[in-house]
C-alpha positions in Angstrom: 111.0 108.2 98.5 114.3 107.8 100.5 117.0 110.2 99.3 119.1 110.9 102.4 120.3 109.0 105.5 121.9 111.0 108.3 124.1 109.0 110.8 125.0 110.0 114.3 128.6 109.1 114.9 129.3 108.2 118.5 127.6 105.0 119.3 126.4 104.4 115.8 129.5 104.6 113.6 132.1 104.2 116.3 131.6 102.5 119.6 133.0 105.5 121.5 130.6 106.2 124.3 132.4 104.0 126.9 135.7 105.8 126.0 134.1 109.2 126.2 132.6 108.5 129.5 136.0 107.1 131.0 137.9 110.1 129.5 135.3 112.4 131.2 135.6 110.7 134.5 139.4 110.9 134.3 139.2 114.6 133.7 136.8 115.2 136.6 139.0 113.2 138.9 142.0 115.4 138.0 139.9 118.4 139.1 139.1 116.8 142.3 135.4 116.1 141.5 133.8 113.2 143.2 131.5 111.7 140.6 131.0 108.4 138.7 130.6 106.9 135.3 126.8 107.1 135.5 127.1 110.9 135.7 129.3 111.0 132.6 127.1 108.6 130.6 124.0 110.8 131.4 125.4 113.2 128.7 125.3 110.5 126.0 124.0 112.1 122.8 124.6 115.6 123.9 127.8 117.7 123.3 131.0 118.0 125.2 130.3 121.7 125.7 126.9 120.9 127.3 128.7 118.5 129.7 131.3 121.2 130.5 128.7 123.8 131.2 126.6 121.5 133.4 129.5 120.1 135.3 130.8 123.6 136.2 127.4 124.4 137.7 126.9 121.0 139.3 130.3 121.0 141.1 131.0 124.7 141.4 134.2 124.4 139.4 136.6 127.3 139.3 137.3 126.9 135.5 136.0 128.3 132.4 133.8 126.4 129.9 136.6 126.6 127.3 139.3 125.4 129.6 137.1 122.4 130.8 136.2 121.6 127.2 139.8 121.6 126.2 140.6 119.1 129.0 137.7 116.9 128.1 138.7 116.8 124.4 142.4 116.3 125.3 141.4 113.2 127.6 139.3 111.8 124.7 142.0 112.2 122.1 144.5 110.6 124.5 142.2 107.4 124.9 141.6 107.3 121.2 145.4 107.4 120.5 145.8 104.6 123.0 142.9 102.4 122.0 142.0 103.6 118.5 138.5 104.0 117.0 136.3 100.9 117.1 133.7 100.8 114.3 130.2 99.4 115.4 129.9 96.0 113.7 128.2 96.1 110.3 128.0 99.9 110.1 130.7 100.4 107.4 129.2 97.7 105.2 125.8 99.4 105.6 127.3 102.8 104.7 128.9 101.2 101.6 125.7 99.5 100.5 123.7 102.7 100.9 126.3 104.7 98.9 126.2 102.1 96.1 122.4 102.5 96.1 122.6 106.2 95.4 121.5 107.4 98.9 123.2 110.6 99.9 124.9 110.3 103.4 125.9 112.7 106.0 127.0 112.7 109.7 125.4 114.9 112.3 127.2 114.6 115.5 127.7 116.2 118.9 131.4 115.7 118.4 133.8 118.5 117.2 134.4 119.0 113.5 138.0 117.9 114.0 137.0 114.7 115.7 134.4 113.8 113.0 137.0 114.4 110.3 139.6 112.3 112.2 137.1 109.5 112.6 136.0 109.2 108.9 139.6 109.4 107.7 140.8 106.7 110.2 138.0 104.3 109.2 138.4 105.1 105.4 134.8 106.2 105.1 135.0 110.0 104.3 134.3 109.5 100.6 130.9 108.1 101.3 129.6 111.3 103.1 128.4 114.3 101.4 128.5 116.5 104.6 130.0 116.3 108.1 128.0 118.4 110.5 129.0 119.2 114.1 126.7 120.4 116.9 129.5 123.1 117.6 128.0 124.9 114.5 124.6 125.4 116.0 123.3 127.4 119.0 121.7 124.3 120.7 122.9 120.8 120.8 120.7 117.6 120.7 118.0 117.2 122.0 117.4 120.4 120.0 116.8 119.8 116.3 119.3 122.4 115.3 122.1 119.9 114.3 119.8 117.8 112.0 118.1 121.0 110.6 121.6 122.3 109.6 122.4 119.0 108.0 119.3 119.1 106.0 120.1 122.7 104.9 123.7 121.8 103.8 122.4 118.7 101.9 119.5 120.5 100.3 117.4 117.6 101.7 113.7 117.5 102.7 112.7 115.9 106.1 110.1 113.7 104.2 112.9 112.1 102.1 115.3 111.6 105.1 116.0 109.1 107.8 118.3 109.5 110.8 120.1 106.7 112.6 120.6 107.4 116.3 121.5 105.5 119.5 120.8 108.1 122.2 117.7 109.6 123.8 118.8 113.1 122.9 119.5 112.1 119.4 116.1 110.4 118.8 114.3 113.5 120.4 116.4 115.8 118.2 115.4 113.8 115.0 111.7 113.8 115.8 111.9 117.5 116.7 113.2 118.1 113.2 110.3 116.0 111.8 112.7 113.4 110.5 112.0 109.7 110.6 114.4 107.9 113.0 115.9 104.4 113.4 116.9 103.8 117.0 120.0 101.6 117.3 120.1 99.8 120.6 123.9 99.9 121.5 124.5 98.2 124.9 127.6 100.4 125.3 125.6 103.6 125.0 124.1 103.1 128.5 120.4 103.1 129.3 118.8 105.1 126.5 115.1 105.8 126.0 114.6 105.2 122.3 110.9 104.6 122.3 110.1 107.7 120.2 112.1 106.2 117.3 110.1 104.8 114.3 111.8 101.5 114.6 114.4 99.9 116.9 117.3 97.7 115.7 119.9 95.7 117.6 122.4 95.4 114.8 123.0 96.5 111.2 123.2 93.0 109.8 119.9 93.0 108.0 119.5 96.8 107.4 119.6 97.9 103.8 117.9 100.6 101.7 114.7 98.8 101.5 114.5 98.5 105.4 115.3 102.2 105.8 112.8 103.3 103.0 110.0 101.1 104.6 110.8 102.9 108.0 110.3 106.2 106.2 107.1 105.2 104.6 105.7 104.0 107.9 106.7 107.2 109.6 104.8 109.2 106.9 101.7 106.9 107.4 102.1 105.4 104.0 101.5 101.6 103.5 104.4 99.4 102.2 103.9 97.0 99.3 104.9 93.5 100.3 104.6 91.5 97.1 103.2 91.6 93.5 101.8 88.5 91.7 100.3 87.8 88.4 96.8 88.9 89.5 97.3 90.5 92.9 99.3 92.9 94.9 99.8 92.7 98.7 100.5 95.7 100.8 100.1 97.1 104.4 96.6 98.2 105.1 96.0 102.0 105.7 93.2 103.4 107.9 91.6 104.5 104.6 91.1 100.9 103.7 88.9 100.2 106.7 85.6 100.9 105.0 86.6 98.2 102.4 87.3 95.7 105.1 83.8 96.0 106.6 81.8 94.3 103.8 84.4 91.4 103.7 84.0 90.8 107.6 80.1 91.1 107.1 80.1 88.1 104.8 78.6 85.2 106.8 80.7 82.7 104.9 83.9 84.6 105.7 82.9 85.4 109.4 82.4 81.7 110.1 86.3 81.3 110.0 87.2 84.5 112.0 88.0 83.9 115.6 86.9 86.4 118.3 85.3 88.8 115.9 83.1 91.3 117.6 79.3 91.0 116.8 79.3 94.8 116.5 81.3 95.4 113.4 81.8 99.1 114.1 83.7 98.0 117.2 85.7 95.5 115.1 86.7 98.2 112.7 88.1 100.3 115.6 90.2 97.3 116.4 91.4 97.1 112.9 92.4 100.8 113.1 94.5 100.2 116.1 96.0 97.0 114.5 97.1 99.0 111.4 98.6 101.8 113.4 100.7 99.5 115.7 101.3 96.0 114.6 103.2 96.6 111.3 105.8 98.9 112.8 106.3 96.8 115.9 106.7 93.4 114.2 107.5 94.3 110.6 104.8 92.1 109.5 101.0 91.3 110.2 97.9 90.6 108.2 98.3 92.7 105.0 95.7 93.7 102.4 95.2 91.6 99.2 94.2 93.7 96.2 93.1 92.8 92.7 95.7 94.1 90.2 93.0 95.0 87.6 90.2 96.2 90.0 92.6 97.8 92.6 90.0 96.7 95.1 90.6 95.1 98.4 89.5 91.4 98.2 90.9 90.1 101.5 93.7 89.8 103.9 96.8 87.6 104.1 99.9 87.6 106.2 101.7 86.4 109.3 100.9 86.6 113.0 102.7 85.8 116.2 100.7 83.1 118.1 101.2 80.7 121.0 100.1 77.3 119.8 100.3 74.2 122.1 102.6 76.2 124.4 105.0 77.2 121.7 105.7 80.5 120.0 104.9 80.3 116.3 104.6 82.4 113.2 101.2 81.6 111.8 100.1 82.0 108.2 96.6 83.5 108.0 94.3 84.6 105.2 90.7 85.5 104.4 89.2 86.4 101.1 85.9 87.8 100.0 83.8 84.7 99.2 83.2 85.9 95.6 87.0 85.2 95.1 86.9 81.6 96.4 87.7 78.7 94.1 89.9 80.6 91.7 93.3 80.1 93.1 93.7 83.5 94.8 94.4 82.0 98.2 97.2 79.9 96.8 98.6 82.9 95.0 98.7 85.3 97.9 99.9 82.7 100.4 102.7 81.6 98.2 103.9 85.3 97.9 103.7 85.7 101.6 105.7 82.6 102.3 108.4 83.7 99.8 108.5 87.1 101.5 108.8 85.5 105.0 111.7 83.5 103.8 113.6 86.0 101.7 112.9 89.3 103.5 112.2 88.3 107.1 114.4 85.2 107.2 111.7 83.3 109.0 112.5 79.6 109.4 109.2 78.1 110.2 105.6 78.8 109.5 102.4 77.0 110.7 98.7 77.1 109.8 95.9 76.3 112.0 92.9 75.0 110.1 89.4 74.0 111.1 88.6 70.3 110.4 85.8 71.1 108.0 87.7 73.9 106.1 88.6 71.6 103.1 89.5 74.6 100.9 92.1 75.8 103.3 93.5 72.2 103.9 93.9 71.8 100.2 95.6 75.2 99.9 98.1 74.4 102.7 99.0 71.2 101.1 99.5 72.8 97.7 101.9 75.3 99.5 103.9 72.4 100.9 102.7 72.6 104.4 102.4 69.2 106.1 99.9 68.0 108.7 101.8 67.9 112.1 99.1 67.2 114.7 95.8 68.4 116.2 95.9 71.2 118.6 93.5 73.3 120.8 93.6 76.9 119.4 91.2 79.6 120.7 89.3 77.0 122.6 88.6 74.7 119.5 90.4 71.6 118.3 92.0 72.1 114.9 94.7 70.8 112.5 98.1 72.2 112.7 100.1 72.3 109.5 103.7 73.5 109.2 106.6 74.1 106.8 110.3 74.7 107.4 111.7 77.3 105.2 
């Protein structure tokens, strides 16, 4: 369960990385160093001390680390005084939402304690944070986990209840080294950062809330996310442990008839399902989910959304299959209605389609009862079929 969110500051709360790079470049030029912005940006996510120590070696500077560090910090302060602190769009609103939801918040930054304190005061957000942690308080800056481990210690928080939000390669590496789930924020002003090790990537904070962050945490722990609950069913992400229960459903000849590209060797097909479970949900945020009976708690089928190219157009396709023993009782209508509602309210999907075999009268009736309308006939997976659609 999500209890704690730790924010990086530069590039996540304030859009400061371009300022910091320019300030560093100005300092190096004053010292007669022939370098460029790319060199300065290569330290994004690390500490000013690390930059100072490295630059002294790289350029054989006749200056102490402390002297260069003071010059770098002075140049940054000068730019901040001239230009102010620019909050990343949407982040203050996210901080406020999380605080209202009872999530404890902290900042763990490579900036100095004084700079962190100045930023939160200037932006009027200090009251939302339980702790402010600087890399200057630990032996090793990011990508070492030390900064985040100190934050956990000060908060009395556990890694399994915590999510970090980072915008830099070093920051993501540090979070994962501390065994903390990480959301990678793609900030174009932070330069070319490798965020692939993050559990999920975002480009803005507009649709991020406690539920989104909690789902990221669950996925990082290998726990399936519940999508919806209806009168008779609940729908959740499948786990690898569910695969043995998928096997008999896929073995049913009546079900298999309507599954495209299924492998004749079901053991191979189950290996495909394992790869699907481990990759698709976290990449897209949706997929084919498991449908379970509320009373029996047993898997009775799958229902969800898939990316498909249909008639040359990228579409979000509604798909489902149920154990044939559950046909004819309205379960398909029930689970598909829940998925469409989730798509509209949580995923903000605007259009959903369904591709249906000409002879699949049950699915045609279900689509019509859901409000989908016949659009045209298409060739899908080498076979001519009906295309139904709905605008949400």
